[in-house]
Backbone as JSON Lines, residues from 0, in Angstrom:
{"i":0,"aa":"M","n":[37.69,-123.62,40.74],"ca":[37.14,-124.1,41.99],"c":[35.63,-124.32,41.85]}
{"i":1,"aa":"F","n":[34.9,-123.34,41.3],"ca":[33.46,-123.45,41.1],"c":[33.2,-123.47,39.59]}
{"i":2,"aa":"N","n":[33.14,-124.65,39.0],"ca":[32.95,-124.75,37.56],"c":[31.5,-124.92,37.17]}
{"i":3,"aa":"D","n":[30.67,-125.45,38.06],"ca":[29.27,-125.7,37.74],"c":[28.43,-124.52,38.23]}
{"i":4,"aa":"V","n":[27.87,-123.75,37.3],"ca":[27.04,-122.6,37.66],"c":[25.57,-122.86,37.36]}
{"i":5,"aa":"S","n":[25.2,-124.11,37.13],"ca":[23.82,-124.41,36.8],"c":[22.87,-124.16,37.98]}
{"i":6,"aa":"D","n":[23.38,-124.19,39.21],"ca":[22.53,-123.89,40.36],"c":[22.16,-122.4,40.43]}
{"i":7,"aa":"F","n":[22.99,-121.54,39.84],"ca":[22.72,-120.11,39.86],"c":[21.68,-119.71,38.81]}
{"i":8,"aa":"I","n":[21.54,-120.5,37.76],"ca":[20.64,-120.17,36.66],"c":[19.27,-120.76,36.96]}
{"i":9,"aa":"R","n":[18.31,-119.89,37.27],"ca":[16.97,-120.37,37.62],"c":[15.91,-119.92,36.63]}
{"i":10,"aa":"F","n":[16.17,-118.86,35.88],"ca":[15.17,-118.32,34.97],"c":[15.54,-118.67,33.54]}
{"i":11,"aa":"K","n":[14.54,-119.01,32.74],"ca":[14.81,-119.37,31.36],"c":[15.04,-118.13,30.5]}
{"i":12,"aa":"R","n":[14.38,-117.04,30.82],"ca":[14.51,-115.81,30.04],"c":[15.56,-114.93,30.7]}
{"i":13,"aa":"Q","n":[16.76,-115.01,30.2],"ca":[17.87,-114.31,30.81],"c":[18.41,-113.25,29.86]}
{"i":14,"aa":"H","n":[18.91,-112.18,30.43],"ca":[19.61,-111.17,29.65],"c":[21.11,-111.35,29.77]}
{"i":15,"aa":"Y","n":[21.56,-112.14,30.72],"ca":[22.98,-112.35,30.97],"c":[23.32,-113.83,30.86]}
{"i":16,"aa":"V","n":[24.58,-114.09,30.51],"ca":[25.11,-115.45,30.46],"c":[26.34,-115.49,31.36]}
{"i":17,"aa":"F","n":[26.42,-116.49,32.22],"ca":[27.59,-116.65,33.07],"c":[28.77,-117.09,32.21]}
{"i":18,"aa":"V","n":[29.86,-116.33,32.23],"ca":[31.07,-116.71,31.5],"c":[31.98,-117.5,32.42]}
{"i":19,"aa":"A","n":[32.2,-116.98,33.61],"ca":[33.07,-117.66,34.56],"c":[32.73,-117.23,35.97]}
{"i":20,"aa":"V","n":[32.86,-118.17,36.9],"ca":[32.68,-117.9,38.32],"c":[33.9,-118.46,39.03]}
{"i":21,"aa":"E","n":[34.55,-117.61,39.8],"ca":[35.77,-118.03,40.47],"c":[35.71,-117.61,41.94]}
{"i":22,"aa":"G","n":[36.1,-118.51,42.83],"ca":[36.15,-118.21,44.25],"c":[37.55,-118.43,44.79]}
{"i":23,"aa":"I","n":[38.06,-117.45,45.53],"ca":[39.4,-117.54,46.1],"c":[39.3,-117.39,47.61]}
{"i":24,"aa":"V","n":[39.88,-118.35,48.32],"ca":[39.89,-118.32,49.78],"c":[41.26,-117.84,50.24]}
{"i":25,"aa":"G","n":[41.26,-116.89,51.16],"ca":[42.52,-116.35,51.65],"c":[42.41,-115.99,53.12]}
{"i":26,"aa":"V","n":[43.51,-115.48,53.65],"ca":[43.56,-115.06,55.06],"c":[44.1,-113.64,55.09]}
{"i":27,"aa":"A","n":[43.35,-112.75,55.75],"ca":[43.8,-111.37,55.93],"c":[44.42,-111.24,57.31]}
{"i":28,"aa":"V","n":[45.62,-110.7,57.35],"ca":[46.34,-110.51,58.61],"c":[46.44,-109.02,58.88]}
{"i":29,"aa":"Y","n":[45.82,-108.56,59.99],"ca":[45.85,-107.15,60.35],"c":[46.9,-106.87,61.42]}
{"i":30,"aa":"D","n":[46.99,-107.69,62.38],"ca":[48.03,-107.62,63.41],"c":[48.76,-108.96,63.41]}
{"i":31,"aa":"A","n":[49.73,-109.07,64.22],"ca":[50.47,-110.34,64.29],"c":[49.61,-111.44,64.9]}
{"i":32,"aa":"T","n":[48.57,-111.07,65.67],"ca":[47.75,-112.08,66.34],"c":[46.37,-112.25,65.72]}
{"i":33,"aa":"E","n":[45.96,-111.34,64.85],"ca":[44.6,-111.41,64.27],"c":[44.66,-111.88,62.83]}
{"i":34,"aa":"H","n":[44.04,-113.03,62.58],"ca":[43.94,-113.61,61.25],"c":[42.45,-113.77,60.92]}
{"i":35,"aa":"Y","n":[42.01,-113.2,59.79],"ca":[40.61,-113.29,59.39],"c":[40.52,-114.0,58.04]}
{"i":36,"aa":"P","n":[39.69,-115.04,57.96],"ca":[39.53,-115.71,56.67],"c":[38.68,-114.84,55.73]}
{"i":37,"aa":"T","n":[39.06,-114.81,54.47],"ca":[38.33,-114.04,53.45],"c":[37.98,-114.95,52.28]}
{"i":38,"aa":"V","n":[36.87,-114.64,51.66],"ca":[36.46,-115.33,50.44],"c":[36.13,-114.26,49.41]}
{"i":39,"aa":"T","n":[36.77,-114.34,48.25],"ca":[36.56,-113.37,47.18],"c":[35.98,-114.11,45.98]}
{"i":40,"aa":"F","n":[34.8,-113.66,45.54],"ca":[34.16,-114.24,44.37],"c":[34.27,-113.28,43.19]}
{"i":41,"aa":"T","n":[34.64,-113.82,42.04],"ca":[34.7,-113.06,40.81],"c":[33.72,-113.7,39.84]}
{"i":42,"aa":"I","n":[32.73,-112.92,39.4],"ca":[31.7,-113.41,38.48],"c":[31.8,-112.6,37.2]}
{"i":43,"aa":"R","n":[32.03,-113.27,36.08],"ca":[32.06,-112.6,34.78],"c":[30.77,-112.9,34.04]}
{"i":44,"aa":"L","n":[30.07,-111.85,33.61],"ca":[28.8,-111.97,32.9],"c":[28.94,-111.43,31.49]}
{"i":45,"aa":"H","n":[28.13,-111.97,30.58],"ca":[28.07,-111.48,29.21],"c":[26.61,-111.17,28.9]}
{"i":46,"aa":"R","n":[26.34,-109.93,28.5],"ca":[24.96,-109.54,28.19],"c":[24.64,-109.92,26.76]}
{"i":47,"aa":"K","n":[23.46,-110.49,26.55],"ca":[23.04,-110.9,25.22],"c":[22.69,-109.67,24.38]}
{"i":48,"aa":"P","n":[22.96,-109.7,23.08],"ca":[22.74,-108.5,22.24],"c":[21.27,-108.17,22.01]}
{"i":49,"aa":"L","n":[20.37,-109.09,22.28],"ca":[18.95,-108.81,22.08],"c":[18.48,-107.66,22.95]}
{"i":50,"aa":"Y","n":[19.06,-107.48,24.12],"ca":[18.69,-106.38,25.01],"c":[18.94,-105.03,24.33]}
{"i":51,"aa":"Y","n":[20.1,-104.88,23.7],"ca":[20.41,-103.63,23.04],"c":[19.52,-103.39,21.82]}
{"i":52,"aa":"I","n":[19.25,-104.45,21.1],"ca":[18.43,-104.3,19.88],"c":[17.02,-103.88,20.24]}
{"i":53,"aa":"V","n":[16.42,-104.53,21.22],"ca":[15.02,-104.25,21.56],"c":[14.87,-102.94,22.3]}
{"i":54,"aa":"N","n":[15.76,-102.63,23.21],"ca":[15.58,-101.46,24.08],"c":[16.26,-100.2,23.58]}
{"i":55,"aa":"L","n":[17.22,-100.28,22.67],"ca":[17.93,-99.09,22.22],"c":[17.79,-98.84,20.72]}
{"i":56,"aa":"I","n":[18.1,-99.81,19.91],"ca":[18.18,-99.6,18.47],"c":[16.8,-99.46,17.84]}
{"i":57,"aa":"V","n":[15.87,-100.33,18.16],"ca":[14.53,-100.28,17.55],"c":[13.8,-98.99,17.92]}
{"i":58,"aa":"P","n":[13.75,-98.55,19.19],"ca":[13.07,-97.28,19.47],"c":[13.73,-96.07,18.78]}
{"i":59,"aa":"C","n":[15.05,-96.05,18.7],"ca":[15.72,-94.94,18.01],"c":[15.37,-94.91,16.53]}
{"i":60,"aa":"C","n":[15.32,-96.06,15.91],"ca":[14.96,-96.12,14.49],"c":[13.51,-95.7,14.27]}
{"i":61,"aa":"L","n":[12.61,-96.13,15.13],"ca":[11.2,-95.75,14.99],"c":[11.01,-94.25,15.19]}
{"i":62,"aa":"L","n":[11.66,-93.67,16.18],"ca":[11.54,-92.23,16.4],"c":[12.15,-91.44,15.24]}
{"i":63,"aa":"S","n":[13.23,-91.9,14.69],"ca":[13.83,-91.24,13.53],"c":[12.9,-91.3,12.33]}
{"i":64,"aa":"F","n":[12.28,-92.43,12.13],"ca":[11.34,-92.58,11.01],"c":[10.14,-91.64,11.18]}
{"i":65,"aa":"V","n":[9.6,-91.53,12.37],"ca":[8.47,-90.64,12.62],"c":[8.87,-89.18,12.41]}
{"i":66,"aa":"A","n":[10.05,-88.8,12.86],"ca":[10.5,-87.42,12.7],"c":[10.7,-87.06,11.23]}
{"i":67,"aa":"V","n":[11.29,-87.96,10.46],"ca":[11.5,-87.69,9.03],"c":[10.18,-87.72,8.28]}
{"i":68,"aa":"S","n":[9.29,-88.63,8.63],"ca":[8.01,-88.72,7.92],"c":[7.13,-87.5,8.16]}
{"i":69,"aa":"S","n":[7.32,-86.79,9.25],"ca":[6.5,-85.59,9.49],"c":[6.86,-84.49,8.5]}
{"i":70,"aa":"F","n":[8.09,-84.47,7.97],"ca":[8.47,-83.48,6.97],"c":[7.93,-83.82,5.58]}
{"i":71,"aa":"L","n":[7.53,-85.06,5.37],"ca":[7.01,-85.46,4.06],"c":[5.54,-85.11,3.89]}
{"i":72,"aa":"L","n":[4.85,-84.77,4.95],"ca":[3.44,-84.39,4.85],"c":[3.29,-82.98,4.3]}
{"i":73,"aa":"Q","n":[2.15,-82.7,3.76],"ca":[1.89,-81.37,3.22],"c":[1.86,-80.34,4.35]}
{"i":74,"aa":"P","n":[2.25,-79.1,4.09],"ca":[2.29,-78.09,5.14],"c":[0.91,-77.77,5.74]}
{"i":75,"aa":"G","n":[-0.15,-77.92,4.97],"ca":[-1.48,-77.6,5.47],"c":[-2.17,-78.76,6.16]}
{"i":76,"aa":"Y","n":[-1.52,-79.88,6.25],"ca":[-2.13,-81.07,6.88],"c":[-2.31,-80.81,8.38]}
{"i":77,"aa":"P","n":[-3.53,-80.98,8.9],"ca":[-3.78,-80.59,10.31],"c":[-3.04,-81.44,11.34]}
{"i":78,"aa":"E","n":[-2.69,-82.66,11.03],"ca":[-2.05,-83.53,12.02],"c":[-0.53,-83.56,11.88]}
{"i":79,"aa":"R","n":[0.02,-82.64,11.12],"ca":[1.49,-82.65,10.95],"c":[2.2,-82.38,12.27]}
{"i":80,"aa":"L","n":[1.73,-81.44,13.04],"ca":[2.38,-81.15,14.33],"c":[2.15,-82.24,15.34]}
{"i":81,"aa":"G","n":[1.02,-82.91,15.27],"ca":[0.72,-83.98,16.23],"c":[1.55,-85.22,15.99]}
{"i":82,"aa":"I","n":[1.96,-85.48,14.74],"ca":[2.73,-86.67,14.45],"c":[4.17,-86.52,14.94]}
{"i":83,"aa":"G","n":[4.76,-85.35,14.82],"ca":[6.16,-85.14,15.19],"c":[6.38,-85.06,16.67]}
{"i":84,"aa":"T","n":[5.33,-84.87,17.46],"ca":[5.53,-84.73,18.92],"c":[5.18,-85.97,19.65]}
């Protein structure tokens, strides 16, 4: 029903990609005399992997490198405790 999602995309720098947008029109009946129109939208999004790489993997690798490198310093080095914290 709604195949063109270009109106929804306004920003060039996106973390998500629209996979599918679907709209279903229906009628909800609560009593024999009351009929209410309903519209149900289903939006499927796909997150780009760059978000995970920049915000999760790179900081974890950097912190691991700093923690391991603090053990490689000499025990009498005055900044050994400052580097690991």
